C-alpha positions in Angstrom: -18.1 12.3 -17.3 -16.9 10.9 -14.1 -17.3 13.1 -11.1 -16.0 12.4 -7.6 -16.7 14.4 -4.4 -14.7 13.9 -1.2 -15.8 14.9 2.2 -15.1 14.2 5.9 -11.8 16.0 6.3 -11.1 18.3 9.2 -8.9 19.2 12.2 -8.2 16.4 14.6 -5.8 15.9 17.4 -3.0 13.3 17.2 -4.4 9.9 17.9 -7.8 10.9 16.6 -10.0 9.4 13.9 -11.8 10.6 10.8 -14.0 9.0 8.1 -13.6 10.2 4.6 -16.2 9.6 1.9 -15.8 9.7 -1.9 -19.1 9.8 -3.8 -19.0 9.1 -7.5 -21.4 10.0 -10.3 -21.5 10.3 -14.1 -20.5 6.7 -14.8 -22.3 3.5 -15.4 -19.4 1.0 -15.3 -19.9 -1.9 -12.9 -16.2 -2.6 -12.7 -13.9 0.1 -11.4 -11.4 0.9 -8.7 -11.6 3.9 -6.4 -8.2 5.0 -5.1 -7.3 7.4 -2.3 -4.2 9.5 -2.6 -2.9 12.2 -0.4 -0.7 15.2 -0.9 1.1 17.1 1.8 2.5 20.6 1.2 5.6 20.5 -1.0 5.4 16.7 -1.4 4.3 14.5 -4.2 0.9 12.9 -4.3 1.1 9.4 -2.8 -1.2 6.4 -2.9 -2.9 5.5 0.3 -5.5 2.8 -0.4 -7.9 1.6 -3.0 -10.7 -0.9 -3.5 -12.1 -2.7 -6.5 -15.9 -2.3 -6.9 -16.5 -5.9 -8.2 -14.9 -8.0 -5.5 -13.6 -5.7 -2.8 -9.9 -6.4 -3.4 -8.0 -3.8 -1.4 -4.6 -2.2 -1.3 -3.0 -0.3 1.5 0.3 1.6 1.5 2.8 0.8 4.2 1.9 4.0 6.0 -1.8 3.1 5.9 -1.6 -0.5 7.0 -2.9 -1.1 10.5 -4.4 2.4 10.9 -6.6 3.0 7.8 -9.3 0.9 6.4 -11.3 1.2 3.2 -14.8 0.0 2.3 -17.2 0.4 -0.6 -20.9 0.7 -1.3 -21.2 0.0 -5.0 -25.0 0.7 -4.9 -24.2 4.2 -3.6 -21.0 4.6 -5.7 -19.4 5.5 -2.5 -16.1 4.6 -1.0 -15.1 5.3 2.6 -11.6 5.6 4.1 -11.5 5.2 7.8 -8.5 7.0 9.4 -7.5 6.2 12.9 -4.5 7.0 15.2 -3.8 10.0 13.0 -0.5 11.7 13.4 0.9 15.0 12.2 2.6 13.3 9.2 -0.9 12.4 8.0 -1.7 16.0 7.4 -2.5 16.4 3.7 -5.2 16.9 1.1 -6.9 13.6 0.5 -8.1 12.9 -3.0 -10.0 10.0 -4.6 -9.5 8.9 -8.1 -11.5 6.7 -10.5 -9.7 3.8 -12.3 -11.5 1.9 -15.0 -11.5 -1.8 -14.5 -13.6 -3.1 -17.4 -11.4 -6.1 -18.0 -11.1 -6.8 -14.3 -7.3 -6.5 -14.6 -7.1 -4.8 -11.2 -9.5 -7.0 -9.3 -7.8 -10.3 -10.3 -4.1 -9.5 -9.7 -3.1 -7.9 -6.4 0.3 -6.8 -7.6 -1.2 -5.0 -10.6 -3.7 -3.3 -8.3 -1.0 -2.2 -5.9 1.1 -0.7 -8.7 -1.8 1.1 -10.1 -2.9 2.5 -6.7 0.6 3.6 -5.8 1.1 5.9 -8.7 -0.9 9.1 -9.3 0.3 9.5 -12.9 -2.0 8.7 -15.8 -5.2 9.1 -13.8 -7.7 11.5 -15.3 -10.7 11.6 -13.0 -10.1 13.2 -9.6 -12.1 14.8 -6.9 -11.1 18.2 -5.5 -9.9 16.8 -2.3 -10.7 17.1 1.4 -8.2 18.5 3.9 -7.0 16.6 6.9 -5.1 18.5 9.5 -3.6 16.6 12.5 -2.4 19.0 15.2 -2.5 19.5 18.9 
């Protein structure tokens, strides 16, 4: 059973930075995607970024481009999300999700990866989230 544990959230002032981690366990697959989503109060969960384990193909949402970056450590089954220049609108619970990629369908087609990482529906394996609060 896939298990994901997020950490690294906290309270930060506008313009500040945080590094979130997502540590996976309970799976032996070599090919998968780890996606970061976030959910602000009374808003739908939205995709932020994701990375394919096999070749490092990445996706960023428009709100993440230029400010957030993602990296992976397949040996540690860990994915990092670096958040910088945080703003109050970034306040949310940040979740990571596991996406199976055994046929490499997401690491060979960027549009397919982007569509998959933009939508939270249909994903079964989630962490419990880590809260990011951006406030002066």
